[in-house]
C-alpha positions in Angstrom: 5.1 26.7 23.7 8.6 27.2 22.5 10.1 28.4 19.2 11.6 24.9 18.8 8.3 23.2 19.3 6.5 25.7 17.1 9.0 24.7 14.3 9.2 21.0 15.0 5.5 20.2 15.4 4.5 21.0 11.8 7.5 19.0 10.6 6.3 15.9 12.6 2.8 16.3 11.2 4.2 16.5 7.6 6.3 13.4 8.2 3.4 11.4 9.4 1.0 12.6 6.6 3.7 12.1 4.0 4.6 8.6 5.1 0.9 7.6 5.0 0.3 9.1 1.6 3.4 7.4 0.1 2.2 4.1 1.5 -1.3 4.5 0.1 0.2 5.5 -3.3 2.5 2.4 -3.3 -0.5 0.2 -2.6 -2.4 1.9 -5.4 -5.1 3.3 -3.2 -4.2 7.0 -3.7 -3.2 8.6 -6.9 0.6 9.5 -7.0 -0.2 13.0 -8.3 -2.2 13.7 -5.1 0.8 12.6 -3.0 3.3 14.6 -5.1 1.2 17.8 -5.0 0.7 17.6 -1.2 4.3 16.6 -0.5 5.6 19.4 -2.7 3.6 21.9 -0.8 4.7 20.5 2.5 8.4 20.6 1.6 8.1 24.1 0.1 6.5 25.5 3.2 9.1 23.7 5.4 12.0 25.2 3.3 10.3 28.6 3.6 10.1 28.3 7.4 13.8 27.7 7.6 14.6 30.4 5.1 12.9 33.1 7.1 13.7 31.7 10.6 15.9 34.7 11.4 12.8 36.9 11.3 11.0 34.6 13.7 9.3 31.2 13.4 6.2 31.2 11.3 3.6 29.5 13.5 0.9 27.2 12.1 -2.1 29.2 11.0 -5.7 28.1 11.7 -5.9 27.3 8.0 -2.8 25.1 8.3 -4.3 23.3 11.2 -7.5 22.7 9.3 -5.4 21.5 6.4 -3.6 18.9 8.6 -6.9 17.7 10.0 -8.4 17.3 6.5 -5.3 15.5 5.3 -5.6 13.1 8.3 -9.3 12.4 7.7 -8.6 12.1 3.9 -6.0 9.5 4.5 -8.3 7.6 6.9 -11.0 7.5 4.2 -8.5 5.8 1.8 -7.4 3.3 4.5 -10.9 2.3 5.5 -12.6 -0.5 3.5 -15.4 1.7 2.2 -18.2 0.4 0.0 -17.9 1.5 -3.7 -20.7 4.1 -3.4 -18.5 6.0 -0.8 -15.6 6.4 -3.2 -17.0 9.5 -4.8 -17.6 11.4 -1.5 -14.1 10.3 -0.4 -12.5 11.6 -3.6 -14.5 14.9 -3.3 -13.2 15.3 0.2 -9.6 14.7 -1.0 -10.2 17.3 -3.7 -11.3 19.8 -1.0 -8.2 18.8 1.0 -5.9 19.5 -2.0 -7.6 22.9 -2.4 -7.1 23.9 1.2 -3.5 22.5 1.1 -2.6 24.7 -1.9 -4.5 27.7 -0.6 -2.7 27.7 2.8 0.6 27.1 1.1 0.2 30.2 -1.0 -0.9 32.1 2.1 2.3 31.1 4.0 4.4 32.4 1.0 2.4 35.6 0.8 2.9 36.3 4.5 6.6 35.5 4.3 7.2 37.7 1.3 5.4 40.7 2.9 7.4 40.6 6.1 
């Protein structure tokens, strides 16, 4: 593990997640507001990481890793040709994913501001 890798790995994850979400929104499979909320959080946390880099790289937290996993699964549920009855559980999972995305984003800002 290097500082460069610690910084670059989350950015690569965000690029992959963001690209998939934008593609799903363009296709009309995922609401644009979901994509915008998640991308806003990802960009804000990335800017925060660069803003405080002199004090040391902020590594991904366990919550951040869970967030990335949930986003990946959530995207998968929108890509899969699910039967209509599975749309509600898929949407509930995405709501959970949005919640954890925002919660971990606030946590990163709280940690950065208390350093």
